[in-house]
KEGU-20565 format. One line per 5 residues: number of its first residue (from 1); their letters; for each residue x, y, z of N, C-alpha, C, O. Coordinates in pm, 1 decimal. Example, Ala and Ser with C-alpha at 12.3 -4.5 7.8 and 13.67 -1.06 7.14 Angstrom:
2
1	as	1319.0/-569.0/780.0/1230.0/-450.0/780.0/1320.0/-330.0/780.0/1423.6/-331.9/846.5  1285.0/-225.0/708.0/1367.0/-106.0/714.0/1290.0/3.0/787.0/1340.9/113.8/803.9
***
This chain:
72
1	xxxxx	10814.2/5491.3/32475.5/10694.3/5459.5/32400.8/10727.8/5445.9/32253.2/10794.4/5531.6/32195.2  10681.6/5339.2/32194.2/10698.4/5321.7/32050.4/10577.8/5378.0/31979.4/10464.8/5334.3/32000.7  10603.3/5475.1/31895.2/10495.8/5530.7/31814.8/10511.1/5480.0/31672.5/10622.0/5455.5/31625.0  10400.0/5465.0/31606.7/10401.1/5418.1/31469.1/10448.3/5530.2/31378.0/10423.8/5647.9/31404.7  10514.2/5493.8/31273.1/10560.5/5586.6/31170.8/10442.3/5670.9/31121.1/10338.7/5614.6/31085.8
6	xxxxx	10454.9/5803.6/31117.4/10344.2/5889.2/31070.8/10296.9/5855.2/30929.3/10179.0/5870.1/30897.5  10389.2/5809.8/30845.1/10349.7/5770.2/30709.5/10258.1/5648.1/30713.3/10168.0/5634.6/30630.5  10282.0/5558.5/30810.7/10197.6/5440.9/30825.6/10057.2/5481.0/30871.4/9958.5/5420.7/30829.3  10048.4/5582.0/30957.1/9918.1/5631.5/31003.2/9841.9/5691.5/30885.0/9722.1/5668.1/30869.6  9911.5/5768.8/30801.8/9846.2/5827.0/30683.7/9796.1/5717.8/30590.5/9685.1/5725.6/30537.7
11	xxxxx	9879.0/5616.2/30570.9/9840.0/5505.3/30483.7/9720.8/5432.4/30542.6/9630.2/5391.4/30470.0  9720.6/5415.9/30675.2/9608.9/5349.1/30742.1/9478.3/5425.5/30719.9/9376.4/5366.2/30684.4  9481.8/5556.7/30741.0/9358.6/5634.1/30728.3/9307.4/5636.9/30584.8/9186.5/5641.9/30562.1  9398.0/5633.8/30488.4/9353.5/5639.0/30349.2/9320.6/5501.8/30290.3/9243.0/5492.9/30195.2  9378.7/5394.3/30345.6/9359.4/5261.6/30286.1/9294.1/5161.2/30381.1/9298.1/5040.8/30355.7
16	xxxxx	9234.9/5208.7/30488.4/9174.6/5120.5/30588.8/9076.9/5021.9/30526.0/9072.7/4904.9/30564.2  8999.5/5068.7/30431.1/8897.1/4983.3/30369.4/8958.2/4867.6/30290.2/8889.8/4768.7/30263.7  9085.6/4878.3/30252.1/9152.0/4774.3/30174.9/9211.1/4663.4/30262.4/9250.4/4558.4/30211.7  9217.3/4686.9/30392.7/9273.8/4587.6/30483.6/9171.6/4478.5/30513.5/9053.6/4506.4/30534.9  9218.0/4355.2/30514.6/9131.7/4240.4/30543.4/9161.3/4190.7/30685.2/9223.7/4086.4/30704.9
21	xxxxx	9114.9/4267.9/30782.4/9137.9/4234.7/30922.7/9006.3/4241.1/30999.8/8908.7/4300.6/30954.1  9005.7/4179.8/31115.9/8887.8/4185.3/31202.3/8867.8/4327.0/31255.4/8965.3/4398.9/31277.1  8743.7/4367.6/31276.3/8716.9/4502.9/31328.0/8790.6/4532.7/31458.7/8829.7/4646.9/31483.3  8809.5/4432.0/31541.1/8880.0/4451.8/31668.2/9024.2/4500.9/31645.8/9074.5/4582.2/31723.3  9089.0/4452.7/31542.0/9224.6/4496.9/31509.8/9224.5/4647.3/31483.1/9312.4/4719.9/31529.4
26	xxxxx	9124.5/4692.7/31407.7/9113.5/4835.1/31377.2/9091.7/4916.0/31504.6/9154.2/5020.2/31524.4  9002.3/4867.3/31591.0/8973.1/4937.5/31716.6/9098.4/4952.8/31801.8/9126.3/5060.3/31854.9  9173.0/4844.4/31813.8/9293.9/4845.9/31896.6/9399.8/4937.1/31835.3/9461.9/5016.1/31906.4  9420.8/4927.1/31704.4/9518.7/5012.2/31636.0/9483.1/5159.0/31652.6/9569.7/5241.0/31683.4  9357.5/5192.3/31632.5/9313.9/5331.5/31642.6/9325.0/5383.8/31784.9/9368.0/5497.3/31805.4
31	xxxxx	9287.2/5303.4/31883.7/9295.2/5345.7/32023.5/9440.9/5367.9/32064.3/9474.3/5472.1/32120.7  9527.5/5270.4/32036.1/9666.6/5279.0/32078.3/9738.5/5399.1/32016.3/9821.5/5462.7/32081.2  9706.5/5429.2/31891.6/9774.6/5538.0/31821.2/9702.9/5671.1/31831.2/9742.4/5767.4/31765.5  9598.8/5678.3/31911.8/9532.9/5805.2/31937.8/9443.3/5854.8/31826.3/9412.4/5973.8/31820.4  9401.4/5767.0/31738.6/9315.3/5809.5/31628.6/9170.7/5829.2/31673.4/9094.3/5898.6/31606.3
36	xxxxx	9132.4/5769.6/31785.1/8994.8/5784.2/31834.0/8981.4/5898.4/31934.3/8883.2/5972.5/31931.6  9079.8/5912.6/32022.7/9070.0/6012.8/32129.1/9171.6/6126.0/32114.8/9166.4/6224.1/32189.0  9262.5/6112.6/32020.8/9365.8/6213.9/32004.5/9480.7/6201.3/32103.6/9564.7/6290.8/32113.3  9484.7/6090.4/32177.3/9589.3/6068.7/32276.9/9650.3/5930.8/32256.5/9578.5/5830.9/32251.6  9782.3/5925.1/32244.7/9854.1/5798.9/32230.5/9843.4/5719.2/32361.1/9853.2/5776.8/32469.5
41	xxxxx	9823.6/5587.4/32351.5/9813.8/5500.8/32468.8/9923.9/5394.2/32464.3/9967.2/5352.0/32357.1  9967.2/5352.5/32582.0/10068.4/5247.6/32590.6/10004.4/5112.4/32563.4/9882.1/5099.3/32558.9  10090.6/5011.3/32545.3/10040.0/4875.9/32525.7/9962.4/4829.6/32649.4/9860.0/4762.3/32637.4  10010.9/4865.4/32766.3/9944.7/4824.8/32890.5/9806.0/4889.1/32900.1/9708.4/4821.0/32931.4  9796.9/5019.5/32873.6/9667.7/5088.5/32876.7/9570.7/5028.4/32775.6/9453.2/5007.0/32805.1
46	xxxxx	9621.8/5001.9/32657.0/9538.2/4944.8/32551.3/9491.5/4805.5/32590.8/9375.3/4770.0/32570.8  9582.2/4727.2/32646.8/9546.5/4592.9/32691.7/9438.3/4594.3/32797.6/9346.2/4512.6/32794.0  9448.7/4686.8/32892.0/9347.0/4697.3/32997.2/9211.2/4733.7/32938.7/9109.4/4677.2/32978.7  9208.5/4826.4/32845.5/9081.9/4868.4/32785.5/9014.5/4753.9/32710.1/8892.8/4737.0/32717.8  9093.7/4676.0/32637.6/9037.3/4569.0/32554.8/9043.2/4431.3/32621.5/9007.5/4330.1/32561.2
51	xxxxx	9089.3/4429.6/32747.9/9096.7/4306.6/32827.5/9181.6/4198.8/32760.6/9142.8/4082.3/32751.5  9299.4/4242.0/32714.0/9398.3/4150.9/32657.9/9534.7/4189.3/32715.0/9550.4/4296.5/32773.4  9633.1/4101.1/32697.6/9765.8/4130.7/32751.6/9838.7/4233.0/32663.9/9804.9/4252.8/32547.2  9937.5/4295.9/32722.3/10018.9/4391.7/32648.0/10091.3/4320.5/32533.9/10112.7/4378.7/32427.6  10128.6/4195.6/32555.9/10194.1/4117.9/32451.7/10101.0/4096.1/32333.2/10143.4/4102.7/32217.8
56	xxxxx	9974.2/4070.3/32362.3/9877.4/4050.9/32254.3/9854.6/4182.1/32178.4/9835.4/4180.5/32056.8  9856.4/4293.4/32248.1/9845.2/4423.4/32181.7/9960.9/4438.2/32083.3/9941.3/4479.5/31969.0  10080.0/4404.5/32127.9/10197.5/4413.1/32041.4/10179.4/4326.6/31916.6/10209.7/4370.1/31805.5  10130.0/4204.6/31935.5/10109.5/4113.2/31823.0/10008.2/4169.5/31722.9/10029.7/4163.2/31601.9  9898.7/4224.0/31773.9/9796.2/4279.7/31686.1/9847.3/4403.2/31612.0/9818.1/4422.2/31493.9
61	xxxxx	9923.0/4486.0/31681.7/9980.5/4603.7/31618.4/10077.5/4562.6/31507.6/10078.9/4622.4/31400.1  10157.4/4461.5/31534.3/10252.8/4413.0/31434.9/10179.4/4360.9/31311.9/10224.4/4381.3/31199.1  10067.5/4294.2/31333.4/9990.1/4241.4/31221.2/9933.3/4354.4/31134.7/9939.7/4347.8/31012.0  9878.6/4456.4/31197.6/9823.5/4570.1/31122.3/9935.8/4639.5/31044.7/9919.0/4672.7/30927.4  10049.0/4661.1/31109.6/10162.0/4726.1/31043.2/10211.2/4642.8/30924.9/10242.8/4697.5/30819.3
66	xxxxx	10217.8/4511.7/30942.3/10258.9/4422.3/30834.7/10163.7/4432.9/30716.2/10206.7/4444.8/30601.5  10034.6/4428.6/30745.0/9933.8/4437.8/30639.0/9942.7/4572.1/30565.7/9930.2/4577.5/30443.4  9964.2/4679.0/30640.5/9976.9/4811.6/30578.4/10100.1/4818.9/30487.0/10093.6/4871.2/30375.7  10209.7/4766.6/30535.5/10332.6/4773.0/30457.7/10324.0/4689.3/30330.2/10393.8/4717.7/30232.8  10239.4/4586.9/30330.1/10229.9/4497.4/30215.1/10110.7/4523.2/30125.3/10080.3/4441.6/30038.3
71	xx	10042.8/4635.0/30144.7/9935.5/4672.0/30051.6/9997.9/4709.5/29918.4/10100.5/4777.3/29913.0  9935.2/4664.9/29812.2/9991.1/4700.2/29680.2/9940.6/4832.7/29631.7/9977.6/4876.9/29523.0
***
């Protein structure tokens, strides 16, 4: 299982309002990383919940991580 860097999670929680992404991206990021339920989920589990492929989950996660890393 690939888990996101804990520093990235901290940055996400503190700078979420600065991200210019669709609400669905936030929902998927939070669900996959256990921010909503306190339990980490796999790409497959996340894909099933949101009715998208595991590959699409990966793409959305990569986009959120990219945006977080490039916040000024």
